[in-house]
C-alpha positions in Angstrom: 0.0 0.0 0.0 1.5 3.3 -1.0 2.0 5.9 1.6 0.1 8.7 -0.2 -3.0 6.5 -0.2 -3.3 7.0 3.6 -2.8 10.8 3.7 -6.0 12.5 4.8 -6.8 16.1 4.0 -8.6 17.8 6.9 -10.8 20.8 7.0 -9.2 22.1 10.2 -5.8 22.2 8.5 -6.9 24.7 5.8 -4.4 27.4 5.2 -4.6 30.1 2.5 -2.2 29.8 -0.4 0.7 32.2 0.2 0.8 33.6 -3.4 -1.5 35.3 -5.8 -1.5 34.0 -9.4 -2.4 37.2 -11.1 -2.1 35.9 -14.7 -1.7 32.5 -16.3 -0.7 32.2 -20.0 -0.8 28.7 -21.4 0.3 27.5 -24.9 -0.7 24.0 -26.0 1.2 22.3 -28.9 -1.3 19.5 -29.3 0.0 16.0 -30.3 -1.9 12.9 -29.2 1.1 11.1 -27.6 3.3 14.1 -26.7 1.5 17.4 -26.1 3.8 20.2 -25.0 2.3 22.7 -22.5 4.1 26.0 -21.9 3.0 27.9 -18.8 3.9 31.5 -18.0 2.7 32.6 -14.6 2.8 36.0 -13.0 3.1 35.4 -9.2 3.1 37.7 -6.2 3.6 36.9 -2.6 0.7 37.8 -0.3 1.6 40.6 2.2 1.5 38.5 5.3 4.4 37.3 7.6 3.7 33.6 7.2 3.6 33.9 3.4 7.0 35.7 3.3 8.6 32.6 4.9 7.1 30.2 2.4 8.7 28.8 -0.7 6.6 28.1 -3.8 4.8 24.8 -4.1 3.0 23.8 -7.3 1.0 20.7 -7.9 2.0 18.4 -10.8 1.5 14.7 -11.5 2.8 12.6 -14.3 4.4 15.6 -16.0 7.7 15.4 -17.9 9.5 18.7 -17.1 11.4 19.9 -20.1 12.5 23.3 -18.8 11.8 25.9 -16.0 12.7 29.6 -15.9 12.3 32.1 -13.1 12.4 35.7 -14.4 14.0 34.6 -17.6 16.8 32.6 -15.9 16.9 28.9 -16.5 16.8 27.0 -13.2 19.2 24.1 -12.6 18.0 20.8 -11.0 19.5 22.0 -7.6 17.3 25.1 -7.7 14.1 23.2 -7.4 12.8 19.8 -6.2 10.5 17.5 -8.1 8.5 14.7 -6.5 5.5 12.5 -7.4 3.0 15.2 -6.6 4.6 18.4 -7.6 7.3 21.0 -7.8 8.9 23.1 -5.0 11.2 26.1 -5.3 12.5 26.9 -1.9 13.5 30.5 -2.6 11.5 32.9 -4.7 11.2 36.7 -4.8 8.1 38.6 -3.8 7.0 39.1 -7.4 8.2 37.1 -10.3 7.5 35.3 -13.6 7.7 31.6 -13.8 7.8 29.7 -17.0 7.6 25.9 -17.3 7.5 23.6 -20.3 6.2 20.1 -19.8 5.2 17.1 -22.0 2.1 14.9 -21.4 0.6 11.9 -23.2 -3.2 12.5 -23.6 -3.7 9.3 -25.7 -2.5 7.2 -22.7 -4.8 9.0 -20.2 -7.5 6.4 -19.6 -8.3 7.9 -16.2 -10.0 10.8 -18.1 -8.7 13.4 -15.7 -6.7 16.3 -17.1 -6.1 16.4 -20.9 -7.1 13.2 -22.7 -8.3 11.9 -26.0 -11.9 10.8 -26.7 -12.9 9.5 -30.1 -9.8 11.1 -31.6 -10.4 14.5 -30.0 -8.7 16.4 -27.2 -10.8 17.3 -24.2 -10.2 18.0 -20.5 -11.8 17.3 -17.2 -10.1 19.2 -14.4 -12.5 19.0 -11.4 -11.5 18.2 -8.8 -7.8 17.8 -9.2 -7.2 17.2 -12.9 -5.3 20.4 -13.8 -2.2 19.1 -12.0 -2.0 16.4 -14.8 -1.7 19.2 -17.4 0.9 21.6 -15.9 2.5 22.8 -12.7 0.0 25.0 -10.8 -1.5 25.4 -7.3 -4.5 23.1 -8.1 -6.9 24.2 -5.4 -10.2 26.1 -5.7 -9.3 29.1 -3.7 -6.4 30.1 -6.1 -7.8 32.0 -9.0 -6.2 33.6 -12.0 -7.0 35.2 -15.3 -6.2 32.7 -18.0 -5.0 33.4 -21.6 -4.8 30.2 -23.7 -3.3 29.6 -27.1 -4.0 26.3 -28.8 -1.9 25.0 -31.7 -2.8 21.8 -33.7 -3.1 20.4 -37.2 -6.0 22.0 -38.9 -7.1 18.9 -40.9 -7.5 16.8 -37.8 -8.5 19.4 -35.3 -10.3 22.2 -37.1 -12.1 23.3 -33.9 -10.0 24.8 -31.0 -11.9 25.9 -27.9 -11.1 27.1 -24.4 -12.7 29.3 -21.7 -13.9 32.8 -22.2 -13.9 34.7 -25.5 -11.9 33.9 -28.6 -9.6 36.8 -29.3 -7.4 35.7 -32.2 -6.9 32.9 -34.8 -4.0 32.2 -37.2 -2.5 29.7 -39.6 1.0 28.2 -40.0 2.6 27.2 -43.3 2.9 23.6 -42.2 -0.9 23.0 -42.1 -1.2 23.8 -38.4 -3.4 26.6 -37.0 -3.9 28.3 -33.7 -6.6 30.0 -31.7 -6.2 32.3 -28.7 -8.8 32.5 -25.9 -9.0 35.0 -23.1 -11.2 34.6 -20.0 -11.7 38.0 -18.3 -13.0 36.5 -15.1 -10.5 35.0 -12.6 -11.1 31.3 -12.1 -9.6 28.4 -10.3 -7.8 25.7 -12.2 -10.6 23.2 -11.9 -12.7 25.3 -14.2 -10.1 25.3 -17.0 -11.2 23.6 -20.3 -9.8 22.8 -23.7 -11.3 21.0 -26.6 -9.8 20.3 -30.0 -11.3 18.2 -32.8 -13.6 17.9 -35.7 -17.3 18.4 -34.9 -20.6 19.2 -36.3 -22.2 22.2 -34.6 -25.4 24.1 -34.2 -25.5 27.8 -33.5 -28.0 30.2 -31.9 -27.9 33.3 -29.8 -29.5 34.7 -26.6 -30.2 38.3 -25.8 -29.7 39.1 -22.1 -32.0 41.3 -20.2 -29.5 44.2 -20.5 -29.5 43.8 -24.3 -26.2 42.0 -24.9 -26.2 39.2 -27.5 -24.5 36.0 -26.5 -23.5 33.6 -29.3 -24.2 30.0 -28.5 -22.5 27.0 -30.0 -23.1 23.3 -29.4 -20.4 20.9 -30.8 -21.3 17.2 -31.3 -20.2 14.1 -33.2 -20.4 14.2 -36.9 -24.0 13.5 -38.0 -25.4 14.2 -34.5 -26.3 17.8 -34.9 -30.0 17.2 -35.3 -30.0 15.6 -31.8 -28.6 18.7 -30.1 -31.6 21.0 -30.7 -33.4 20.1 -27.5 -30.3 20.9 -25.5 -30.1 24.2 -27.2 -33.7 25.0 -26.3 -33.1 23.9 -22.7 -30.1 26.2 -22.5 -31.9 29.2 -23.7 -34.8 28.5 -21.3 -32.3 28.2 -18.5 -30.6 31.5 -19.3 -34.0 33.2 -19.3 -35.2 31.5 -16.1 -32.0 32.5 -14.2 -32.6 36.1 -15.1 -36.2 36.1 -14.2 -36.0 34.1 -10.9 -32.5 34.7 -9.5 -31.7 37.9 -11.4 -28.4 36.4 -12.8 -27.3 37.4 -16.2 -24.7 35.7 -18.4 -21.4 37.6 -18.6 -19.4 36.5 -21.7 -19.8 37.0 -25.4 -20.0 33.3 -26.2 -21.3 30.2 -24.5 -20.1 26.9 -25.9 -21.1 23.3 -25.1 -19.2 20.2 -26.3 -20.4 16.6 -26.2 -17.8 13.9 -25.7 -18.3 10.1 -25.6 -15.8 9.3 -22.8 -16.5 11.2 -19.6 -16.5 10.2 -16.0 -19.3 12.5 -15.0 -22.5 13.9 -16.4 -21.2 17.3 -17.4 -18.8 20.0 -16.3 -19.5 23.7 -15.8 -16.1 25.1 -17.1 -16.5 28.9 -17.6 -18.0 29.5 -21.0 -17.1 26.0 -22.3 -19.3 23.3 -20.7 -18.2 19.8 -21.5 -21.0 17.2 -21.5 -21.2 13.4 -21.5 -23.0 12.8 -24.8 -25.6 10.8 -23.0 -26.8 14.0 -21.4 -26.9 16.2 -24.4 -28.1 14.3 -27.5 -31.8 13.4 -28.0 -34.4 12.7 -30.5 -37.5 10.6 -30.4 -35.9 7.6 -32.0 -32.9 7.3 -29.7 -33.9 9.0 -26.4 -36.5 8.3 -23.8 -38.6 10.8 -21.9 -36.3 10.2 -18.9 -33.3 11.2 -21.2 -35.1 14.4 -22.2 -35.8 15.3 -18.6 -32.2 14.6 -17.6 -30.8 16.7 -20.5 -33.1 19.6 -19.5 -32.0 19.4 -15.9 -28.3 18.9 -16.5 -28.0 21.6 -19.2 -29.7 24.0 -16.7 -27.5 22.7 -13.8 -24.2 23.4 -15.6 -25.4 26.8 -16.9 -26.6 27.8 -13.4 -23.1 27.1 -12.1 -22.0 30.2 -14.0 -23.0 32.0 -10.8 -23.3 29.3 -8.1 -19.9 27.8 -8.7 -18.0 30.0 -11.2 -18.5 33.6 -10.3 -18.7 32.5 -6.7 -16.6 29.4 -6.2 -15.8 27.3 -3.1 -12.9 28.0 -0.9 -11.9 24.4 -0.5 -13.4 21.0 -1.5 -15.0 20.7 1.9 -17.4 23.4 0.8 -18.3 21.4 -2.3 -22.0 21.4 -1.6 -21.9 25.2 -1.5 -21.9 25.0 -5.2 -23.3 21.6 -6.0 -26.2 21.5 -3.5 -27.2 25.0 -4.3 -27.1 24.4 -8.0 -29.0 21.1 -7.7 -31.7 23.0 -5.9 -31.7 25.6 -8.7 -32.0 23.1 -11.4 -34.8 21.3 -9.5 -36.7 24.5 -9.3 -36.2 25.2 -13.0 -37.5 21.7 -14.0 -40.5 22.1 -11.6 -41.4 25.4 -13.4 -40.9 23.8 -16.8 -43.0 20.7 -16.0 -45.3 19.5 -13.2 -44.1 20.8 -9.9 -45.8 18.0 -8.0 -44.4 15.2 -10.2 -41.0 16.7 -10.1 -41.0 16.9 -6.3 -42.0 13.2 -6.0 -39.3 12.2 -8.5 -36.7 14.1 -6.5 -37.8 12.5 -3.3 -37.7 9.0 -4.9 -34.2 9.7 -6.1 -33.1 11.0 -2.6 -34.5 7.9 -0.9 -33.0 5.5 -3.4 -29.5 7.0 -3.4 -28.9 9.3 -0.5 -30.8 7.8 2.4 -29.0 4.5 2.0 -25.7 6.4 1.8 -26.6 8.3 4.9 -27.3 5.2 6.9 -24.5 3.0 5.7 -20.7 2.7 5.9 -20.2 5.5 3.4 -22.2 8.0 5.5 -20.5 11.4 5.7 -21.7 15.0 6.4 -22.6 17.4 3.7 -19.5 19.2 4.7 -17.1 16.4 5.6 -14.2 17.0 8.0 -11.6 15.0 6.1 -11.1 12.9 2.9 -8.4 10.8 1.2 -9.6 11.3 -2.4 -12.0 14.2 -3.0 -13.4 12.4 -6.1 -15.1 10.0 -3.7 -17.1 12.8 -2.2 -19.0 13.7 -5.3 -21.9 11.9 -3.7 -25.6 12.0 -3.4 -25.1 13.5 0.1 -23.2 16.5 -1.3 -25.6 17.0 -4.2 -29.1 15.8 -3.3 -29.0 16.2 0.5 -27.2 19.5 0.0 -30.1 20.6 -2.2 -32.6 19.5 0.4 -30.9 21.7 3.0 -31.3 24.7 0.6 -35.0 23.8 0.3 -35.3 23.6 4.1 -33.8 27.0 4.4 -36.2 28.4 1.8 -39.2 26.9 3.5 -38.1 28.4 6.8 -37.6 32.0 5.6 -40.1 32.1 2.7 -39.5 32.3 -1.1 -39.1 36.0 -1.4 -36.8 36.4 1.5 -34.7 33.4 0.3 -34.2 35.0 -3.1 -33.1 38.2 -1.4 -30.6 36.3 0.5 -29.3 34.5 -2.6 -29.0 37.9 -4.3 -26.9 39.3 -1.4 -24.7 36.2 -1.4 -23.9 36.4 -5.2 -23.3 40.2 -5.0 -21.1 40.1 -1.9 -19.1 37.1 -2.9 -18.7 37.8 -6.7 -15.2 36.8 -7.7 -14.4 35.1 -4.4 -13.9 31.6 -3.1 -16.6 31.4 -0.5 -17.6 29.1 2.4 -20.9 27.7 3.7 -20.6 30.3 6.4 -20.6 33.1 3.8 -23.8 31.6 2.3 -25.6 31.4 5.7 -24.4 34.9 6.7 -26.0 36.4 3.5 -29.2 34.5 4.3 -29.3 35.8 7.9 -28.5 39.3 6.9 -31.1 39.5 4.2 -33.9 37.7 6.1 -33.3 38.8 9.6 -33.8 35.1 10.6 -31.1 33.8 12.9 -31.5 30.3 11.5 -30.5 28.6 14.7 -28.9 25.2 14.3 -28.9 25.3 10.5 -25.1 24.5 10.4 -25.8 21.1 11.9 -27.4 20.1 8.6 -24.0 20.5 7.1 -21.9 19.0 9.8 -23.9 16.0 11.0 -24.2 12.9 8.8 -27.2 10.6 8.9 -30.9 11.0 8.0 -33.0 12.4 10.9 -36.0 10.4 12.1 -39.1 12.4 12.9 -41.7 10.7 15.0 -45.2 12.2 15.0 -47.7 10.7 17.4 -51.3 12.1 17.4 -53.9 11.8 20.1 -57.5 12.9 19.8 -59.7 14.0 22.8 -63.3 13.8 21.6 -64.6 15.5 24.7 -62.4 18.6 24.3 -62.4 18.4 20.5 -58.7 18.6 20.8 -55.9 17.0 18.8 -52.4 16.8 20.4 -49.4 16.0 18.2 -46.1 15.0 19.9 -43.1 15.5 17.6 -39.6 14.1 18.4 -36.5 13.9 16.3 -33.3 12.0 16.4 -30.3 11.3 14.1 -28.7 7.9 14.4 -25.0 7.4 14.9 -22.9 7.1 11.8 -19.2 6.1 11.2 -17.1 8.6 13.2 -20.1 10.5 14.6 -22.4 9.9 17.6 -24.5 11.8 20.1 -26.1 14.1 17.6 -28.5 16.9 18.4 -31.5 18.4 16.8 -31.6 20.1 13.4 -34.2 22.7 12.4 -37.2 21.0 10.7 -40.0 22.8 9.0 -43.0 20.4 9.4 -45.8 21.2 7.0 -49.1 19.6 7.9 -52.9 19.7 7.3 -56.0 17.9 8.6 -58.8 16.0 7.0 -62.1 14.8 8.4 -63.6 11.3 8.0 -65.2 12.4 4.7 -61.9 13.5 3.3 -62.8 17.2 3.5 -60.1 19.6 4.8 -60.4 20.7 8.4 -59.6 24.2 9.7 -58.1 23.8 13.2 -56.9 26.4 15.7 -53.4 26.1 17.2 -54.0 26.5 20.9 -52.9 29.9 22.1 -53.5 31.6 18.8 -56.5 32.9 17.0 -55.5 31.7 13.6 -57.6 29.0 12.0 -55.9 27.5 9.0 -56.1 24.6 6.5 -52.3 24.2 6.4 -49.7 24.7 9.1 -45.9 25.1 8.8 -44.4 24.3 12.2 -40.8 25.2 12.7 -39.3 22.5 15.0 -36.1 23.8 16.7 -35.7 21.3 19.5 -35.6 17.5 20.1 -39.2 17.5 21.1 -42.3 19.6 20.5 -45.9 19.2 21.5 -48.7 20.9 19.6 -52.3 21.2 20.6 -55.0 22.0 18.0 -58.6 22.9 19.0 -61.8 22.9 17.1 -61.7 19.3 15.9 -65.4 18.3 16.0 -64.4 15.0 14.5 -61.2 12.9 14.7 -58.8 14.4 12.2 -56.5 12.5 10.0 -53.1 14.3 9.9 -51.3 14.9 6.6 -47.6 15.2 7.6 -44.6 16.6 5.7 -46.6 18.1 2.9 -44.4 18.6 -0.1 -41.8 16.6 1.8 -41.0 19.8 3.8 -37.9 18.2 5.5 -35.6 15.3 4.3 -36.4 12.9 7.2 -37.6 9.4 7.8 -41.2 9.8 9.2 -42.7 7.5 11.8 -46.3 8.0 12.8 -49.1 6.2 14.5 -51.4 6.6 11.5 -53.8 3.7 11.0 -54.5 1.8 7.8 -57.7 3.8 7.5 -55.8 7.1 7.9 -53.4 6.1 5.0 -56.3 5.0 2.8 -58.1 8.3 3.4 -55.0 10.3 2.5 -54.3 8.2 -0.5 -57.8 8.9 -1.8 -58.4 12.5 -0.7 -55.2 14.4 0.3 -54.9 17.7 -1.7 -51.1 17.5 -1.4 -49.8 15.3 -4.3 -46.7 14.2 -2.4 -48.7 13.0 0.7 -51.2 11.3 -1.5 -48.4 9.5 -3.3 -46.6 8.8 -0.1 -49.7 7.3 1.6 -50.2 5.0 -1.4 -46.5 4.0 -1.1 -46.9 3.4 2.6 -49.8 1.0 2.0 -47.8 -0.8 -0.6 -44.7 -1.0 1.6 -46.7 -2.6 4.4 -48.3 -5.1 1.9 -44.9 -6.0 0.4 -43.2 -6.5 3.7 -46.1 -8.5 5.0 -46.0 -10.7 1.9 -42.2 -11.2 2.4 -42.8 -12.3 6.0 -45.5 -14.7 5.0 -43.5 -16.3 2.2 -40.5 -16.6 4.6 -42.7 -18.8 6.8 -44.2 -20.8 4.0 -47.6 -19.0 4.3 -49.9 -17.6 1.6 -49.6 -13.8 1.7 -52.7 -11.6 2.0 -52.8 -8.4 -0.1 -54.9 -5.6 1.6 -57.8 -4.3 -0.3 -56.7 -0.8 0.5 -53.8 -1.1 -2.0 -55.9 -2.2 -4.9 -58.5 0.6 -4.0 -55.7 3.2 -4.0 -54.4 2.0 -7.4 -57.9 1.9 -8.8 -58.4 5.4 -7.7 -55.2 6.4 -9.5 -56.5 4.8 -12.7 -59.9 6.4 -12.4 -58.2 9.8 -12.0 -55.5 9.2 -14.5 -56.8 11.5 -17.3 -56.4 14.6 -15.1 -52.6 14.0 -14.5 -51.2 10.9 -16.3 -47.7 11.4 -15.0 -48.9 11.5 -11.4 -51.1 8.5 -11.9 -48.1 6.6 -13.4 -46.1 7.3 -10.2 -48.9 6.0 -8.0 -49.0 2.7 -10.0 -45.3 2.0 -9.4 -44.8 -0.1 -6.3 -41.7 0.3 -4.1 -38.8 -1.8 -5.5 -36.6 -4.3 -3.8 -33.8 -1.8 -3.0 -36.3 0.4 -1.1 -37.7 -2.6 0.8 -34.1 -3.5 1.8 -33.8 -0.2 3.6 -36.9 -1.0 5.6 -36.0 -4.6 6.5 -32.7 -5.0 8.3 -30.6 -8.1 7.4 -32.9 -8.8 4.6 -33.0 -11.6 2.0 -33.4 -9.7 -1.4 -34.6 -12.9 -3.1 -37.4 -13.1 -0.5 -38.3 -9.5 -1.1 -38.3 -10.0 -4.9 -40.6 -13.0 -4.5 -43.0 -10.9 -2.4 -43.0 -8.1 -4.9 -43.8 -10.5 -7.7 -46.6 -12.1 -5.7 -48.2 -8.8 -4.7 -48.0 -7.5 -8.3 -49.6 -10.7 -9.5 -52.5 -10.3 -7.2 -53.0 -6.7 -8.1 -53.1 -7.3 -11.8 -55.8 -9.9 -11.2 -57.9 -7.4 -9.3 -57.2 -4.4 -11.7 -56.8 -6.0 -15.1 -59.9 -4.5 -16.6 -59.0 -1.0 -15.3 -55.5 -1.4 -16.5 -56.7 -2.6 -19.9 -59.0 0.3 -20.3 -56.3 2.8 -19.3 -53.8 1.2 -21.6 -56.2 1.3 -24.5 -56.5 5.1 -24.3 -52.9 5.5 -25.4 -52.4 6.1 -29.1 -48.8 4.9 -30.1 -49.2 6.6 -33.5 -49.6 10.1 -32.1 -47.0 12.7 -33.1 -44.1 12.8 -30.6 -43.5 15.7 -28.3 -41.0 15.8 -25.4 -43.3 18.1 -23.4 -44.6 17.2 -20.0 -48.2 16.4 -21.1 -47.1 14.0 -23.8 -44.5 12.4 -21.6 -47.1 11.9 -18.9 -49.3 9.9 -21.3 -46.4 7.7 -22.2 -45.4 7.2 -18.6 -49.0 6.1 -17.7 -49.0 3.6 -20.6 -45.6 2.2 -19.4 -46.9 1.9 -15.8 -50.0 0.0 -17.0 -48.0 -2.3 -19.2 -45.5 -3.0 -16.5 -48.2 -4.1 -14.1 -50.1 -6.1 -16.7 -46.9 -8.0 -17.4 -46.9 -9.1 -13.8 -49.7 -11.5 -14.7 -47.1 -13.6 -16.6 -49.7 -14.6 -19.1 -49.1 -15.2 -22.7 -51.6 -12.4 -23.5 -49.5 -9.9 -21.5 -46.3 -11.0 -23.2 -48.0 -10.6 -26.6 -49.2 -7.2 -25.7 -45.6 -6.1 -24.7 -44.3 -7.7 -27.9 -46.8 -5.8 -30.1 -46.0 -2.6 -28.3 -42.3 -3.0 -29.0 -42.8 -3.6 -32.7 -45.4 -0.8 -33.0 -43.3 1.7 -31.1 -42.5 4.9 -32.9 -40.3 6.4 -30.2 -37.6 5.2 -27.9 -39.7 5.7 -24.7 -42.4 3.2 -25.9 -39.8 0.8 -27.2 -38.0 0.7 -23.9 -41.2 0.4 -21.9 -42.1 -2.7 -24.1 -38.6 -4.1 -23.7 -38.9 -3.7 -19.9 -42.2 -5.6 -20.0 -40.7 -8.4 -22.1 -37.7 -8.6 -19.7 -40.2 -9.9 -17.1 -40.8 -13.0 -19.3 -37.4 -13.6 -20.8 -37.4 -16.4 -23.4 -37.7 -16.1 -27.2 -39.9 -13.0 -27.3 -37.5 -11.0 -25.2 -34.4 -12.3 -27.2 -36.1 -11.6 -30.5 -36.8 -8.0 -29.5 -33.2 -7.6 -28.2 -31.8 -8.9 -31.4 -33.9 -6.5 -33.5 -33.0 -3.6 -31.2 -29.3 -4.3 -31.5 -29.5 -4.7 -35.3 -31.2 -1.4 -35.6 -29.0 0.6 -33.2 -25.6 -1.2 -33.3 -23.9 2.0 -34.5 -25.4 4.3 -31.8 -23.3 3.9 -28.6 -25.8 5.7 -26.4 -28.7 3.5 -27.5 -26.6 0.4 -27.1 -26.0 1.4 -23.5 -29.7 0.9 -23.1 -29.4 -2.5 -24.6 -26.8 -3.5 -22.0 -28.7 -1.9 -19.2 -32.1 -3.5 -19.8 -30.4 -7.0 -19.9 -28.3 -6.3 -16.8 -31.5 -5.4 -14.9 -33.6 -8.3 -16.2 -34.8 -10.7 -13.4 -35.8 -13.4 -15.8 -33.5 -16.3 -16.8 -30.0 -16.5 -15.2 -28.8 -12.9 -14.5 -25.3 -14.1 -13.7 -24.9 -15.9 -17.0 -26.3 -12.8 -18.7 -23.7 -10.6 -17.0 -20.9 -12.9 -18.2 -22.3 -12.9 -21.7 -22.6 -9.1 -21.8 -19.0 -8.7 -20.5 -17.8 -10.8 -23.4 -19.9 -9.0 -26.0 -17.7 -7.3 -28.6 -19.6 -4.1 -28.0 -18.5 -4.0 -24.3 -15.5 -1.9 -23.4 -13.8 -1.0 -20.2 -12.6 2.3 -21.6 -16.0 4.0 -21.9 -17.6 4.9 -18.5 -21.1 4.9 -19.9 -20.7 1.4 -21.1 -19.2 0.2 -17.8 -22.0 1.8 -15.8 -24.6 0.4 -18.2 -23.5 -3.1 -17.2 -22.0 -2.9 -13.7 -24.0 -0.2 -12.0 -27.3 -1.3 -13.6 -26.8 -4.9 -12.5 -25.9 -4.0 -8.9 -28.5 -1.4 -8.3 -31.3 -2.5 -10.7 -31.1 -6.3 -10.0 -30.5 -6.6 -6.3 -31.7 -10.2 -5.9 -29.1 -11.3 -8.5 -26.4 -9.0 -7.1 -27.0 -10.3 -3.6 -27.4 -13.9 -4.7 -27.0 -16.4 -1.8 -23.9 -18.0 -3.3 -22.0 -14.7 -3.8 -21.8 -15.0 -7.6 -23.2 -11.5 -8.0 -20.5 -10.0 -5.8 -17.9 -11.8 -7.8 -19.2 -10.4 -11.1 -19.0 -6.8 -9.9 -15.7 -7.3 -8.1 -14.0 -8.7 -11.2 -15.3 -5.8 -13.2 -14.1 -3.3 -10.6 -10.6 -4.9 -10.6 -10.3 -4.7 -14.4 -11.5 -1.1 -14.5 -9.4 0.1 -11.6 -6.1 -0.1 -13.5 -7.5 2.1 -16.2 -9.8 4.5 -14.4 -9.6 4.6 -10.6 -12.4 7.2 -10.2 -14.8 5.0 -12.2 -13.8 1.9 -10.3 -14.4 3.6 -7.0 -17.9 4.7 -8.1 -18.7 1.2 -9.0 -17.4 0.1 -5.7 -20.0 2.1 -3.9 -22.5 -0.5 -5.2 -21.3 -2.8 -2.4 -22.6 -0.4 0.1 -26.0 -2.1 0.0 -24.4 -5.3 1.4 -24.6 -3.8 4.8 -28.4 -4.3 4.7 -28.5 -8.0 3.8 -28.3 -11.0 6.1 -25.0 -11.9 7.6 -24.2 -14.9 5.4 -24.3 -12.7 2.3 -22.3 -10.0 4.1 -19.6 -12.6 4.9 -19.4 -13.5 1.2 -19.2 -9.8 0.2 -16.5 -9.1 2.7 -14.4 -11.9 1.4 -14.7 -10.6 -2.2 -13.8 -7.1 -1.1 -10.8 -8.3 0.8 -9.4 -10.0 -2.3 -9.6 -6.6 -4.1 -8.1 -4.8 -1.1 -5.2 -7.3 -1.1 -4.1 -5.9 -4.5 -1.1 -3.6 -4.0 -1.9 -1.9 -7.3 -5.4 -0.9 -6.2 -6.0 2.8 -6.7 -6.4 5.2 -3.7 -9.9 6.1 -4.9 -11.1 2.5 -4.9 -9.2 1.5 -1.7 -10.8 4.3 0.3 -14.4 3.3 -0.8 -14.0 -0.5 -0.4 -12.2 -0.2 3.0 -15.0 1.8 4.4 -17.6 -0.6 3.1 -15.9 -3.7 4.4 -15.4 -2.1 7.8 -19.2 -1.7 8.0 -20.1 -5.3 7.2 -21.0 -7.8 9.9 -20.8 -5.0 12.4 
């Protein structure tokens, strides 16, 4: 094990960098296997005593140093020191110019961090610490500089040369090479640097800002893919307009460029003026992209654009403040999408994603605060906790202070910190100043790991016509943290009578009678007394999911049934239906485990029948109501679970439901017209989602009629959404029909890598047949490659997260499949392997026999001396949490 793998970076050790990098000039002589990077830096020592005593330290990894000059004087080897992580010059003047020339090999960079080649083109990814693989520089977010970049390359191979900011000059050489110069007027940290060179198709448009400036927009894509970039262009322009209207933030450069690349570790990157996107999150048309793809493109395009202010103009002081930009920007893109589509449906989808990804992370061996206190590899903290939980904290804050006050606080934050590297304290200070709200305890949301549990117990006094609600909160211990205290919780609630009509109650001690209440909870316990309840009220808790907590109540089955049928808050209506389903599924699992015939409560079929009856009003919402909790969610509710038992229970309950609801499902399915013209808008997408939900449940019958319906839907499909819905239905049967559809799909889309990712994914998640054999077959398929992160995720991540019964198979074969893949990927791309490694986190929730098998597989990986620091950190934490 290498020494540097054990070095922890700690928040408490933060020290400002002792120098100012006032100007950075970079010249790139691009060659695939030997690119020469010349860096000219203007550096000044900060006027503090500690800084005057410090030498110059620059980060640099895997760089071949060709030459180094200080104020025009070539330095000799004895004048500086090189090591594996950087360059040190012990003695430098207070103000000087440093020039270095290095050589790098982009073609050999399979880690996809720094400057690398993708499909014959140069591109960069510098967040979090990729710039140190390009040149010597203080690669940390609080060091900012104005960048001037000159790119030189053969014109025939690389006709497009892009970097940050505005293009200021171009030129030609006699040997067929050309150059372009780019200048970014806004100081930025190195992680926001970007460079792209290659041959692309492009689409162009423009946007006029509210102050009347015209911004030229370009989107650069693979040859022949330009027609699939128009939706992204539309989403970008809508994002620019929305940010002006809602947050008052205007774009600040003359150009805004986006480039799509095939090989990318993340979804996209917000580099100033030059966003680089994973092609999967930029390209779409009806024949190749699903509605989920369209929604993701809209959200991610908005997210990266919104970073122009929440991340670029105001960046983070250190990586411990990562959620300052990511959590805030996720909140902003969620609000944008909610305004573009159905706010209710968007909120439910966000909560589903939070519970599926972040809640398990927050309760397992990888739990960490939104602002962690230390890390080994910062890449491993680009997590759901930082992003989605960070966004929920922003939402909690907005709920506490109100929308208008929140926007005033955001405005003050952006104005006061423009051009600075800020901290979470700076964000909260702006909020407190603008709103006058002290926001007691809000910091605990950032510093405490774990999902709070809110217990709400109601008691009704018929004589006094009084309802008493006792609220208590607690946050469980997590690795490295115990004895946690309360966090501020805004608890939104309302009341309904036995007939489902809203009740107006009076909070004791006040004269306000209201339909809805927002109760600020700022203690471990709180008791509320409501008067004026002539009938026993049913309480609707956490309306709109007002706080990211696990809720425990003493609600009866009758209470849940009433809320599922009558609640005016879409989230609570959906959540009540899910609660009925969760109880039914866990009850069925318990019965099956004891060899008994499960009983499915009538309340569940009635709730789904109500959803179908009301489907025409909001098809997308009805589709959500019809989807039962999956096995992964049930694993969170049942400690030391047997995923195979949970899968059997889910199959049983779905089979019973389709028997009870088949006529209703048939009728609803028949309303869908597959020949209608395609539109990606919310209304049309909702109709397709409802059709898919009906088909999914109908296929649970396992009848030949249902299989034929799915097959007919597949071959009649005129868009990718319908095609994938049908394939998903056929995957429940397996056999010849499924294989024939898969073969036809592959024949049609073999040349489209993004669509072929769907082909891999649907098979990796299929529960029919032998999933382990399927995994092995897909790994050996000629179309599979370890070099493309999308393809690796389409197999490995889809299998582990989407097929939990197979992944957690009792003989450990599923663990071996993923471990072997991680081991092979790790030597090429440690960050990707580490992200795959997080899939083992779910092993902490299965029974001990399976945990033992997983632990042994992980130990084999950890015994490898060559294992990357990224992967070692993740797997070590997971293994430590097993069998505990």
